[in-house]
N, C-alpha and C positions, 0 to 999 in steps of 0.2 A: 640682489647679490649680497652675501654674507659679509658683514663688517670685520675689519680686521682689528686685532687686538692692540695692536700697536703701530706707529710709522715703521718702526724698525722691521717688523713681520712683512708689511706690504713691502717694503724696500727689498728683502731678502726673495720674496716671491716674485717681483717682478725683474729682478736681476736674473734669476734662474729663467723665467721665461724667456727673456731677452737673449740669453745664451742660446738656448734650446731653437728659438725662433731663427736666429741668425745661423745657426748651424745648418739648417735646413732650406732657409730661404736664399735661393741662388736665381741668376737670370735664366729661366729655363727657356726664355725667348731666344737666348744666344746660342742655345745648344740643340743637337739632334735629339728626339725623342729617345732614343736608345741611350745615347750617352747621359741624358738627364735621368732616365730611369736607373742606369748601373750607378751613377754617382749618389742619388737618394737611397738606393739600397745599402750602399756602403756606409753611409751616415747613419742610417737607421740601425744596421748592425752594430756600428760603433757605441751607439746610446745604449742598445740593448747590451752590449758586452760590459759597459760602465755600470749600469744599473745593478748587473747580477754580482759585481764586486761588492757592493755595499749590503 
């Protein structure tokens, strides 16, 4: 694994990773497959639309 240039960069990357992970991580065992798939698709499309703005 590549080393980070500074602790601040590591913190920034892990912060972004945590936000994306939490956005997609949900209790799929609590939902039906159809509901889970629909919500995952909505979340994925929202991230794609945000990335296109930048």
